[in-house]
Structure formats: structure tokens, C-alpha cells
PyMOL CGO cylinders between C-alpha atoms (Angstrom):
from pymol import cmd
from pymol.cgo import CYLINDER

trace = [
    CYLINDER, 55.57, -38.28, 24.51, 53.21, -36.96, 21.85, 0.3, 1, 1, 1, 1, 1, 1,
    CYLINDER, 53.21, -36.96, 21.85, 50.18, -38.77, 23.29, 0.3, 1, 1, 1, 1, 1, 1,
    CYLINDER, 50.18, -38.77, 23.29, 51.11, -37.39, 26.72, 0.3, 1, 1, 1, 1, 1, 1,
    CYLINDER, 51.11, -37.39, 26.72, 51.14, -33.80, 25.42, 0.3, 1, 1, 1, 1, 1, 1,
    CYLINDER, 51.14, -33.80, 25.42, 47.93, -34.33, 23.52, 0.3, 1, 1, 1, 1, 1, 1,
    CYLINDER, 47.93, -34.33, 23.52, 46.13, -35.61, 26.61, 0.3, 1, 1, 1, 1, 1, 1,
    CYLINDER, 46.13, -35.61, 26.61, 47.38, -32.67, 28.67, 0.3, 1, 1, 1, 1, 1, 1,
    CYLINDER, 47.38, -32.67, 28.67, 46.34, -30.25, 25.97, 0.3, 1, 1, 1, 1, 1, 1,
    CYLINDER, 46.34, -30.25, 25.97, 42.85, -31.76, 25.84, 0.3, 1, 1, 1, 1, 1, 1,
    CYLINDER, 42.85, -31.76, 25.84, 42.66, -31.70, 29.62, 0.3, 1, 1, 1, 1, 1, 1,
    CYLINDER, 42.66, -31.70, 29.62, 43.69, -28.02, 29.70, 0.3, 1, 1, 1, 1, 1, 1,
    CYLINDER, 43.69, -28.02, 29.70, 41.13, -27.11, 27.05, 0.3, 1, 1, 1, 1, 1, 1,
    CYLINDER, 41.13, -27.11, 27.05, 38.39, -28.93, 28.95, 0.3, 1, 1, 1, 1, 1, 1,
    CYLINDER, 38.39, -28.93, 28.95, 39.42, -27.24, 32.20, 0.3, 1, 1, 1, 1, 1, 1,
    CYLINDER, 39.42, -27.24, 32.20, 39.48, -23.76, 30.63, 0.3, 1, 1, 1, 1, 1, 1,
    CYLINDER, 39.48, -23.76, 30.63, 36.13, -24.43, 28.97, 0.3, 1, 1, 1, 1, 1, 1,
    CYLINDER, 36.13, -24.43, 28.97, 34.69, -25.35, 32.35, 0.3, 1, 1, 1, 1, 1, 1,
    CYLINDER, 34.69, -25.35, 32.35, 36.03, -22.15, 33.87, 0.3, 1, 1, 1, 1, 1, 1,
    CYLINDER, 36.03, -22.15, 33.87, 34.54, -20.10, 31.06, 0.3, 1, 1, 1, 1, 1, 1,
    CYLINDER, 34.54, -20.10, 31.06, 31.20, -21.80, 31.62, 0.3, 1, 1, 1, 1, 1, 1,
    CYLINDER, 31.20, -21.80, 31.62, 31.37, -21.03, 35.33, 0.3, 1, 1, 1, 1, 1, 1,
    CYLINDER, 31.37, -21.03, 35.33, 31.53, -17.32, 34.54, 0.3, 1, 1, 1, 1, 1, 1,
    CYLINDER, 31.53, -17.32, 34.54, 28.20, -17.40, 32.73, 0.3, 1, 1, 1, 1, 1, 1,
    CYLINDER, 28.20, -17.40, 32.73, 25.29, -15.82, 34.67, 0.3, 1, 1, 1, 1, 1, 1,
    CYLINDER, 25.29, -15.82, 34.67, 22.74, -18.39, 35.76, 0.3, 1, 1, 1, 1, 1, 1,
    CYLINDER, 22.74, -18.39, 35.76, 19.64, -16.14, 35.64, 0.3, 1, 1, 1, 1, 1, 1,
    CYLINDER, 19.64, -16.14, 35.64, 18.56, -14.03, 32.74, 0.3, 1, 1, 1, 1, 1, 1,
    CYLINDER, 18.56, -14.03, 32.74, 18.01, -10.32, 33.16, 0.3, 1, 1, 1, 1, 1, 1,
    CYLINDER, 18.01, -10.32, 33.16, 14.38, -9.20, 33.34, 0.3, 1, 1, 1, 1, 1, 1,
    CYLINDER, 14.38, -9.20, 33.34, 12.95, -7.82, 30.14, 0.3, 1, 1, 1, 1, 1, 1,
    CYLINDER, 12.95, -7.82, 30.14, 12.51, -4.07, 30.28, 0.3, 1, 1, 1, 1, 1, 1,
    CYLINDER, 12.51, -4.07, 30.28, 9.71, -2.16, 28.61, 0.3, 1, 1, 1, 1, 1, 1,
    CYLINDER, 9.71, -2.16, 28.61, 10.52, -0.67, 25.25, 0.3, 1, 1, 1, 1, 1, 1,
    CYLINDER, 10.52, -0.67, 25.25, 9.49, 2.73, 24.01, 0.3, 1, 1, 1, 1, 1, 1,
    CYLINDER, 9.49, 2.73, 24.01, 6.26, 2.98, 22.10, 0.3, 1, 1, 1, 1, 1, 1,
    CYLINDER, 6.26, 2.98, 22.10, 6.57, 2.98, 18.36, 0.3, 1, 1, 1, 1, 1, 1,
    CYLINDER, 6.57, 2.98, 18.36, 5.98, 6.30, 16.64, 0.3, 1, 1, 1, 1, 1, 1,
    CYLINDER, 5.98, 6.30, 16.64, 2.62, 6.78, 14.96, 0.3, 1, 1, 1, 1, 1, 1,
    CYLINDER, 2.62, 6.78, 14.96, 2.28, 5.16, 11.59, 0.3, 1, 1, 1, 1, 1, 1,
    CYLINDER, 2.28, 5.16, 11.59, 3.01, 7.52, 8.78, 0.3, 1, 1, 1, 1, 1, 1,
    CYLINDER, 3.01, 7.52, 8.78, 0.43, 7.58, 6.04, 0.3, 1, 1, 1, 1, 1, 1,
    CYLINDER, 0.43, 7.58, 6.04, 1.54, 8.25, 2.52, 0.3, 1, 1, 1, 1, 1, 1,
    CYLINDER, 1.54, 8.25, 2.52, -0.27, 11.31, 1.23, 0.3, 1, 1, 1, 1, 1, 1,
    CYLINDER, -0.27, 11.31, 1.23, -1.79, 11.11, -2.22, 0.3, 1, 1, 1, 1, 1, 1,
    CYLINDER, -1.79, 11.11, -2.22, 0.38, 12.16, -5.11, 0.3, 1, 1, 1, 1, 1, 1,
    CYLINDER, 0.38, 12.16, -5.11, -0.57, 14.11, -8.15, 0.3, 1, 1, 1, 1, 1, 1,
    CYLINDER, -0.57, 14.11, -8.15, -1.49, 17.59, -9.23, 0.3, 1, 1, 1, 1, 1, 1,
    CYLINDER, -1.49, 17.59, -9.23, -4.71, 19.40, -8.55, 0.3, 1, 1, 1, 1, 1, 1,
    CYLINDER, -4.71, 19.40, -8.55, -6.45, 20.73, -5.51, 0.3, 1, 1, 1, 1, 1, 1,
    CYLINDER, -6.45, 20.73, -5.51, -7.53, 17.38, -4.01, 0.3, 1, 1, 1, 1, 1, 1,
    CYLINDER, -7.53, 17.38, -4.01, -4.09, 15.81, -3.54, 0.3, 1, 1, 1, 1, 1, 1,
    CYLINDER, -4.09, 15.81, -3.54, -2.59, 19.16, -2.44, 0.3, 1, 1, 1, 1, 1, 1,
    CYLINDER, -2.59, 19.16, -2.44, -5.21, 19.56, 0.28, 0.3, 1, 1, 1, 1, 1, 1,
    CYLINDER, -5.21, 19.56, 0.28, -4.87, 15.91, 1.32, 0.3, 1, 1, 1, 1, 1, 1,
    CYLINDER, -4.87, 15.91, 1.32, -1.07, 16.22, 1.60, 0.3, 1, 1, 1, 1, 1, 1,
    CYLINDER, -1.07, 16.22, 1.60, -1.43, 19.32, 3.76, 0.3, 1, 1, 1, 1, 1, 1,
    CYLINDER, -1.43, 19.32, 3.76, -4.02, 17.58, 5.95, 0.3, 1, 1, 1, 1, 1, 1,
    CYLINDER, -4.02, 17.58, 5.95, -1.66, 14.62, 6.39, 0.3, 1, 1, 1, 1, 1, 1,
    CYLINDER, -1.66, 14.62, 6.39, 1.10, 16.96, 7.55, 0.3, 1, 1, 1, 1, 1, 1,
    CYLINDER, 1.10, 16.96, 7.55, -1.26, 18.69, 9.99, 0.3, 1, 1, 1, 1, 1, 1,
    CYLINDER, -1.26, 18.69, 9.99, -2.45, 15.34, 11.37, 0.3, 1, 1, 1, 1, 1, 1,
    CYLINDER, -2.45, 15.34, 11.37, 1.14, 14.19, 11.80, 0.3, 1, 1, 1, 1, 1, 1,
    CYLINDER, 1.14, 14.19, 11.80, 2.14, 17.44, 13.51, 0.3, 1, 1, 1, 1, 1, 1,
    CYLINDER, 2.14, 17.44, 13.51, -0.76, 17.16, 15.95, 0.3, 1, 1, 1, 1, 1, 1,
    CYLINDER, -0.76, 17.16, 15.95, 0.04, 13.50, 16.65, 0.3, 1, 1, 1, 1, 1, 1,
    CYLINDER, 0.04, 13.50, 16.65, 3.70, 14.24, 17.39, 0.3, 1, 1, 1, 1, 1, 1,
    CYLINDER, 3.70, 14.24, 17.39, 2.93, 17.30, 19.51, 0.3, 1, 1, 1, 1, 1, 1,
    CYLINDER, 2.93, 17.30, 19.51, 4.45, 19.77, 17.07, 0.3, 1, 1, 1, 1, 1, 1,
    CYLINDER, 4.45, 19.77, 17.07, 1.07, 21.47, 16.68, 0.3, 1, 1, 1, 1, 1, 1,
    CYLINDER, 1.07, 21.47, 16.68, -1.46, 22.06, 19.46, 0.3, 1, 1, 1, 1, 1, 1,
    CYLINDER, -1.46, 22.06, 19.46, -4.73, 20.16, 18.94, 0.3, 1, 1, 1, 1, 1, 1,
    CYLINDER, -4.73, 20.16, 18.94, -6.94, 23.31, 19.00, 0.3, 1, 1, 1, 1, 1, 1,
    CYLINDER, -6.94, 23.31, 19.00, -4.78, 24.91, 16.31, 0.3, 1, 1, 1, 1, 1, 1,
    CYLINDER, -4.78, 24.91, 16.31, -4.82, 21.67, 14.33, 0.3, 1, 1, 1, 1, 1, 1,
    CYLINDER, -4.82, 21.67, 14.33, -8.62, 21.62, 14.54, 0.3, 1, 1, 1, 1, 1, 1,
    CYLINDER, -8.62, 21.62, 14.54, -8.86, 25.19, 13.20, 0.3, 1, 1, 1, 1, 1, 1,
    CYLINDER, -8.86, 25.19, 13.20, -6.37, 24.39, 10.43, 0.3, 1, 1, 1, 1, 1, 1,
    CYLINDER, -6.37, 24.39, 10.43, -8.36, 21.25, 9.54, 0.3, 1, 1, 1, 1, 1, 1,
    CYLINDER, -8.36, 21.25, 9.54, -11.57, 23.30, 9.39, 0.3, 1, 1, 1, 1, 1, 1,
    CYLINDER, -11.57, 23.30, 9.39, -9.92, 25.70, 6.95, 0.3, 1, 1, 1, 1, 1, 1,
    CYLINDER, -9.92, 25.70, 6.95, -8.73, 22.73, 4.90, 0.3, 1, 1, 1, 1, 1, 1,
    CYLINDER, -8.73, 22.73, 4.90, -12.26, 21.29, 4.92, 0.3, 1, 1, 1, 1, 1, 1,
    CYLINDER, -12.26, 21.29, 4.92, -13.55, 24.53, 3.36, 0.3, 1, 1, 1, 1, 1, 1,
    CYLINDER, -13.55, 24.53, 3.36, -10.85, 24.28, 0.69, 0.3, 1, 1, 1, 1, 1, 1,
    CYLINDER, -10.85, 24.28, 0.69, -11.75, 20.64, 0.11, 0.3, 1, 1, 1, 1, 1, 1,
    CYLINDER, -11.75, 20.64, 0.11, -15.43, 21.50, -0.30, 0.3, 1, 1, 1, 1, 1, 1,
    CYLINDER, -15.43, 21.50, -0.30, -14.55, 24.13, -2.91, 0.3, 1, 1, 1, 1, 1, 1,
    CYLINDER, -14.55, 24.13, -2.91, -12.35, 21.58, -4.68, 0.3, 1, 1, 1, 1, 1, 1,
    CYLINDER, -12.35, 21.58, -4.68, -15.11, 18.99, -4.65, 0.3, 1, 1, 1, 1, 1, 1,
    CYLINDER, -15.11, 18.99, -4.65, -17.51, 21.53, -6.17, 0.3, 1, 1, 1, 1, 1, 1,
    CYLINDER, -17.51, 21.53, -6.17, -15.14, 22.06, -9.10, 0.3, 1, 1, 1, 1, 1, 1,
    CYLINDER, -15.14, 22.06, -9.10, -13.84, 25.44, -7.96, 0.3, 1, 1, 1, 1, 1, 1,
    CYLINDER, -13.84, 25.44, -7.96, -10.15, 24.55, -8.13, 0.3, 1, 1, 1, 1, 1, 1,
    CYLINDER, -10.15, 24.55, -8.13, -8.75, 28.09, -8.16, 0.3, 1, 1, 1, 1, 1, 1,
    CYLINDER, -8.75, 28.09, -8.16, -10.84, 29.01, -5.10, 0.3, 1, 1, 1, 1, 1, 1,
    CYLINDER, -10.84, 29.01, -5.10, -9.75, 25.81, -3.36, 0.3, 1, 1, 1, 1, 1, 1,
    CYLINDER, -9.75, 25.81, -3.36, -6.07, 26.47, -4.04, 0.3, 1, 1, 1, 1, 1, 1,
    CYLINDER, -6.07, 26.47, -4.04, -6.49, 30.05, -2.85, 0.3, 1, 1, 1, 1, 1, 1,
    CYLINDER, -6.49, 30.05, -2.85, -8.11, 28.86, 0.39, 0.3, 1, 1, 1, 1, 1, 1,
    CYLINDER, -8.11, 28.86, 0.39, -5.34, 26.29, 0.81, 0.3, 1, 1, 1, 1, 1, 1,
    CYLINDER, -5.34, 26.29, 0.81, -2.63, 28.92, 0.31, 0.3, 1, 1, 1, 1, 1, 1,
    CYLINDER, -2.63, 28.92, 0.31, -4.34, 31.27, 2.78, 0.3, 1, 1, 1, 1, 1, 1,
    CYLINDER, -4.34, 31.27, 2.78, -4.62, 28.54, 5.42, 0.3, 1, 1, 1, 1, 1, 1,
    CYLINDER, -4.62, 28.54, 5.42, -0.99, 27.49, 5.01, 0.3, 1, 1, 1, 1, 1, 1,
    CYLINDER, -0.99, 27.49, 5.01, 0.14, 31.11, 5.32, 0.3, 1, 1, 1, 1, 1, 1,
    CYLINDER, 0.14, 31.11, 5.32, -2.10, 31.71, 8.35, 0.3, 1, 1, 1, 1, 1, 1,
    CYLINDER, -2.10, 31.71, 8.35, -0.60, 28.78, 10.25, 0.3, 1, 1, 1, 1, 1, 1,
    CYLINDER, -0.60, 28.78, 10.25, 2.98, 29.21, 9.04, 0.3, 1, 1, 1, 1, 1, 1,
    CYLINDER, 2.98, 29.21, 9.04, 3.19, 26.29, 6.63, 0.3, 1, 1, 1, 1, 1, 1,
    CYLINDER, 3.19, 26.29, 6.63, 4.73, 26.36, 3.17, 0.3, 1, 1, 1, 1, 1, 1,
]
cmd.load_cgo(trace, "trace")
């Protein structure tokens, strides 16, 4: 009687497995388009001094323009102000550069 039950059990398992396989969809779903990846984030330079401070601010401005948080014309004006601060920094006038940076950040509402 044990062999009889074993054969029926195996038969039932095979039958149920076949039913489960019949419920599987035959065609795969079409691949849908995925959302575009966000712009790559650049790591702003670290360190003290006018150069890294200006570069960090420029990176934030670039990111804000790229994500639509800042209008491109405003970003261009902000970048021009930062370029003047960068030129002063490059000429060795650090206090002037930091003053220009602070003025630009205040003008455009950045901290």
C-alpha cells in the first residue's frame, strides 16, 4: 500500500506542477522606457581659501541651473560675478575675491 500512495503522491505533484506551469504567461511584457538619470554630480574642491570657495559656489550654481532650480540667464549672471571673484583670487587678492563672492551670494540669495 505504501508504493501505491507514493505513486499517487508523485502523480499529484506532477499534475499540480503542470497546472502551475500552465498559468505562466507565454509572452514577455514589452520593455518600457526608463526615466533619464539625473545629471552627474561633480564633487567640488575642498579646502580653505578663495579658490575652493568660489569653485564650490560655481558647482552649486551649475547644478541648480541643470536641475531647473535656477533660470539659465540668472545662472549666467551669477557665473559672471563668480568669474570676477575668481580673477581677483587668481591675482592674489583673496580678501577682494571673498568680498565679491559674498556679495554675489547675497545678491542671488545663496548662503
